[in-house]
C-alpha positions in Angstrom: -19.0 16.2 -3.4 -17.1 18.0 -6.1 -18.0 17.1 -9.7 -14.5 15.7 -10.5 -14.6 13.2 -7.6 -18.2 12.2 -8.6 -17.0 11.6 -12.2 -13.9 9.7 -11.0 -16.1 7.3 -8.9 -18.7 6.9 -11.7 -16.1 6.1 -14.3 -14.4 3.6 -12.1 -14.8 0.0 -13.2 -17.0 -1.9 -10.7 -14.6 -4.0 -8.6 -15.0 -7.8 -8.9 -14.5 -10.2 -6.0 -10.8 -10.8 -5.6 -9.7 -7.5 -7.1 -7.0 -5.5 -5.4 -8.1 -2.0 -4.4 -5.5 0.8 -4.2 -6.6 3.7 -2.0 -4.7 7.0 -2.5 -3.9 8.3 1.0 -2.2 11.7 1.2 1.3 10.2 2.0 1.1 6.6 0.9 -1.3 4.0 -0.7 -3.5 1.8 1.4 -4.5 -1.6 -0.1 -7.5 -3.8 0.4 -9.1 -6.8 -1.3 -12.6 -6.6 -2.7 -14.9 -9.4 -1.5 -18.2 -8.3 -3.0 -21.3 -6.4 -2.0 -19.3 -3.2 -1.5 -17.0 -4.8 1.1 -13.2 -5.1 1.3 -10.9 -6.9 3.7 -7.8 -5.0 4.7 -5.3 -4.5 7.5 -5.9 -1.7 10.0 -4.2 -0.7 13.3 -6.0 -2.1 16.3 -7.3 1.4 17.2 -8.4 2.5 13.7 -12.1 3.2 13.1 -13.8 2.9 9.7 -13.3 5.9 7.5 -10.3 7.1 9.4 -8.6 7.8 6.1 -5.0 9.1 6.6 -5.2 8.1 10.2 -4.4 4.5 9.1 -0.8 5.6 8.8 -0.9 4.8 12.6 -0.4 1.1 11.7 3.2 2.0 10.8 3.8 2.9 14.5 2.7 -0.5 15.8 3.7 -4.1 15.2 0.2 -5.4 15.0 -2.8 -5.0 12.8 -6.4 -6.3 12.7 -7.8 -7.9 9.6 -11.1 -6.0 9.1 -14.0 -6.4 6.7 -15.6 -3.0 6.0 -17.5 -1.2 3.3 -15.1 0.1 0.7 -16.7 3.6 0.9 -16.0 3.7 4.6 -12.4 2.5 4.2 -11.7 4.9 1.4 -13.5 7.8 3.0 -12.8 10.9 0.8 -9.7 9.4 -0.8 -9.7 8.2 -4.4 -9.3 4.5 -5.1 -9.0 2.2 -8.1 -8.9 -1.4 -9.0 -5.3 -2.3 -9.5 -4.4 -5.9 -10.2 -1.0 -4.8 -11.4 0.8 -8.1 -11.1 -1.7 -10.2 -13.1 0.8 -10.4 -16.0 3.5 -11.6 -13.7 1.6 -14.0 -11.4 -1.5 -16.0 -11.9 -4.2 -14.9 -9.6 -5.8 -17.5 -7.4 -9.5 -18.2 -8.2 -11.8 -15.5 -6.7 -13.6 -17.9 -4.4 -10.2 -19.0 -3.0 -9.1 -15.4 -2.5 -12.3 -14.5 -0.7 -12.3 -17.7 1.4 -8.7 -17.0 2.6 -9.5 -13.4 3.3 -12.7 -14.1 5.2 -10.9 -16.7 7.4 -8.6 -14.0 8.6 -11.2 -11.4 9.5 -11.0 -10.4 13.2 -7.5 -11.8 13.6 -4.6 -9.8 15.0 -1.6 -10.2 12.7 2.0 -9.1 12.7 2.5 -5.8 11.0 5.9 -4.5 9.7 6.0 -1.5 7.3 8.8 -3.1 5.3 7.8 -6.7 5.2 4.2 -7.3 6.3 2.1 -4.3 5.4 -1.3 -4.0 3.8 0.2 -4.3 0.2 2.0 -7.5 1.2 -1.2 -8.8 2.7 -3.4 -8.3 -0.3 -0.8 -9.6 -2.8 -0.4 -12.7 -0.7 -4.2 -13.3 -0.8 -4.5 -12.7 -4.6 -1.3 -14.2 -5.9 0.2 -16.2 -3.0 3.2 -13.8 -3.2 3.7 -11.2 -0.4 5.2 -8.2 -2.1 5.0 -4.4 -1.7 6.1 -2.1 -4.6 5.9 0.9 -2.2 8.6 -0.7 -0.1 10.7 -1.6 -3.1 10.3 1.9 -4.6 11.2 3.5 -1.2 14.4 1.4 -1.0 15.4 2.4 -4.5 14.8 6.1 -3.8 16.8 5.8 -0.6 19.6 4.0 -2.4 19.7 6.6 -5.2 19.7 9.4 -2.6 22.5 7.7 -0.7 24.6 7.3 -3.9 23.9 11.0 -4.7 25.0 12.1 -1.2 28.1 10.0 -1.4 29.0 11.5 -4.8 28.5 15.0 -3.5 30.8 14.2 -0.6 33.4 12.9 -2.9 33.2 16.0 -5.1 33.5 18.1 -2.0 36.7 16.2 -0.9 38.2 16.6 -4.4 37.4 20.3 -4.5 38.9 20.8 -1.1 42.1 18.9 -2.1 42.3 21.0 -5.3 42.0 24.2 -3.3 44.7 23.1 -0.8 47.1 22.1 -3.7 46.6 25.6 -5.3 47.6 27.4 -2.1 
């Protein structure tokens, strides 16, 4: 294991039960909830095996997911991860024992999965705060909106330049 990754993992704060774990996949971020003793609970596509890493993007291609309890090191694989309770200032987290109880009750269940409204980030935020939200989805919508406005502006400029050119002829 490269020294930089070892240092990153060593310098990580030890997760506490109820913490949100953000796993940095190559294309997106996968989310899990830490339940203690090295284990997390997370959403995975029905076909995913532990340590599949980026293969968990497959959940985006199905409308179902399985709630799994697995070792954090297996779920993260070679990807970096961090504790990220980013909404603690906005929402009051539920007590850790309540978060863990709610998560444990769901293990093994097949649940509805929608990339835009019921993904792994929605799942863990619902468990920790009682609020299902995904900043990845919100950010993607903002980027798409900005890109759409930019394309519309370019189209308008193109029309105006075309009209100018015709008027000069």
